[in-house]
C-alpha positions in Angstrom: -76.4 -48.0 44.4 -73.9 -46.6 41.8 -70.8 -44.9 43.2 -68.2 -43.2 41.1 -64.6 -44.3 41.1 -63.7 -41.1 42.9 -66.3 -41.9 45.6 -64.8 -45.4 45.8 -61.4 -43.7 46.6 -63.1 -41.4 49.1 -64.7 -44.4 50.8 -61.4 -46.3 51.1 -59.4 -43.3 52.2 -62.1 -42.4 54.8 -62.0 -46.0 56.1 -58.2 -45.9 56.3 -58.4 -42.7 58.4 -61.1 -44.4 60.6 -58.8 -47.3 61.1 -55.9 -45.0 62.1 -58.0 -43.1 64.6 -60.1 -46.0 65.9 -57.3 -48.6 66.2 -57.6 -51.9 68.0 -56.3 -50.1 71.2 -59.0 -47.5 71.0 -61.7 -50.0 70.3 -60.7 -52.2 73.3 -60.5 -49.2 75.6 -63.6 -47.4 74.2 -65.8 -48.2 77.2 -63.1 -46.8 79.6 -62.8 -43.5 77.8 -64.5 -40.4 79.3 -67.1 -38.6 77.1 -64.5 -35.9 76.5 -61.9 -38.4 75.4 -64.5 -40.1 73.0 -65.3 -36.7 71.7 -61.6 -36.0 71.0 -61.3 -39.2 69.0 -64.5 -38.4 67.0 -63.2 -34.9 66.4 -59.8 -36.2 65.2 -61.5 -38.6 62.8 -64.0 -36.0 61.5 -61.3 -33.3 61.0 -58.8 -35.7 59.3 -61.4 -37.3 57.1 -62.9 -33.9 56.2 -59.5 -32.5 55.3 -58.9 -35.5 53.0 -62.4 -35.1 51.4 -61.6 -31.4 50.9 -64.5 -30.1 53.1 -64.7 -27.7 56.0 -64.8 -29.8 59.2 -64.8 -27.5 62.2 -65.5 -30.2 64.8 -67.9 -32.6 66.6 -70.3 -31.4 69.2 -71.5 -34.1 71.5 -74.7 -33.1 73.3 -78.1 -34.4 74.4 -80.3 -34.8 71.3 -84.0 -35.6 71.3 -86.8 -35.3 68.8 -90.5 -36.1 68.7 -89.4 -39.6 67.6 -87.3 -40.0 70.7 -83.5 -40.3 70.4 -81.8 -38.6 67.5 -78.4 -40.1 66.5 -77.0 -36.8 65.1 -77.4 -34.0 62.6 -75.5 -31.6 60.5 -76.6 -28.0 60.0 -74.1 -27.5 57.1 -71.9 -25.1 59.1 -68.9 -27.4 59.4 -69.9 -29.0 62.7 -71.6 -32.3 63.2 -73.7 -32.9 66.3 -73.8 -36.4 67.9 -76.1 -37.6 70.7 -74.3 -37.8 74.0 -76.2 -40.9 75.2 -75.3 -42.8 72.0 -71.6 -41.8 72.2 -71.5 -42.7 75.9 -72.9 -46.2 75.3 -70.1 -48.6 74.4 -72.5 -51.0 72.7 -73.3 -48.2 70.2 -69.7 -47.8 69.0 -70.3 -48.9 65.3 -73.5 -46.7 65.2 -71.5 -43.7 66.4 -68.9 -44.2 63.6 -71.7 -44.7 61.1 -73.6 -41.6 62.2 -70.4 -39.4 62.3 -69.6 -40.5 58.7 -73.2 -40.1 57.6 -73.2 -36.5 59.0 -69.8 -35.8 57.4 -71.2 -36.8 54.1 -74.0 -34.3 54.5 -71.3 -31.6 55.0 -69.7 -32.9 51.8 -73.1 -32.6 50.0 -73.5 -29.0 51.2 -70.1 -28.1 50.0 -70.6 -29.8 46.6 -73.7 -27.6 46.3 -71.9 -24.4 47.2 -68.8 -25.1 45.2 -69.5 -27.7 42.5 -66.2 -27.0 40.7 -64.3 -28.5 43.6 -66.3 -31.7 43.3 -66.4 -32.1 39.5 -66.9 -35.9 39.7 -70.4 -35.4 41.1 -72.8 -35.0 38.2 -74.6 -31.7 37.9 -78.1 -33.3 38.2 -77.1 -35.0 41.5 -75.9 -31.7 42.9 -79.1 -30.0 41.8 -81.2 -32.8 43.4 -79.2 -32.4 46.7 -79.7 -28.6 46.6 -83.4 -29.0 46.0 -83.8 -31.6 48.8 -81.8 -29.5 51.3 -84.0 -26.5 50.5 -87.2 -28.6 50.8 -86.0 -30.9 53.5 -88.4 -33.6 54.7 -87.9 -34.0 58.5 -88.2 -37.5 60.0 -90.4 -35.9 62.7 -93.1 -35.3 60.1 -92.7 -37.9 57.4 -90.2 -40.7 58.1 -90.7 -42.5 54.8 -90.3 -39.3 52.9 -87.2 -38.4 54.9 -85.7 -41.9 54.4 -86.2 -41.9 50.7 -84.5 -38.4 50.0 -81.5 -38.9 47.8 -79.4 -36.8 50.2 -80.2 -39.4 52.9 -79.7 -42.4 50.7 -76.3 -41.1 49.6 -75.2 -40.3 53.2 -76.5 -43.7 54.4 -74.7 -45.6 51.6 -71.5 -43.7 52.0 -71.4 -44.3 55.7 -72.3 -48.0 55.3 -69.6 -48.5 52.7 -67.0 -46.7 54.9 -67.9 -48.7 58.0 -67.9 -52.0 56.1 -64.5 -51.2 54.6 -63.2 -50.2 58.1 -64.5 -53.4 59.7 -62.9 -55.5 56.9 -59.6 -53.7 57.5 -59.8 -54.3 61.3 -60.4 -58.1 60.7 -57.2 -58.2 58.6 -55.0 -56.6 61.4 
């Protein structure tokens, strides 16, 4: 995976915001929080990180999500909202997966906005944006072709971004 220096900065700044919102106190009390309180924290992270990334982040919608494959972690329709699975958010053992999914879906919002306004994201090479655009318009759903879905560059990019943010966050939390 090759990430630009600008993306390196985006990853570190997003991890810093994650560490601010999901502090030691929040982590230790996560299982005690109501679904609404968890949603508020996820919303705070998504909006702050999105503002920092220069994207339109309207909020997080936590709701029951199912597909033909069973449980869906989350999705982004490109409208500024990310949708996260209520059962996953509710389950304290899934905390890291929730942060990973929220960040992954946030990256999809970033991709959508890079396609719509490439000038605002001039560090992203034109061929990358063109590939993202093509893949969104010809999206391969995991319901029909999991391997094809998994190998799309929009999915690889979102997965890598989220993994890098989460790894950086977890490293920061160990230092505190």
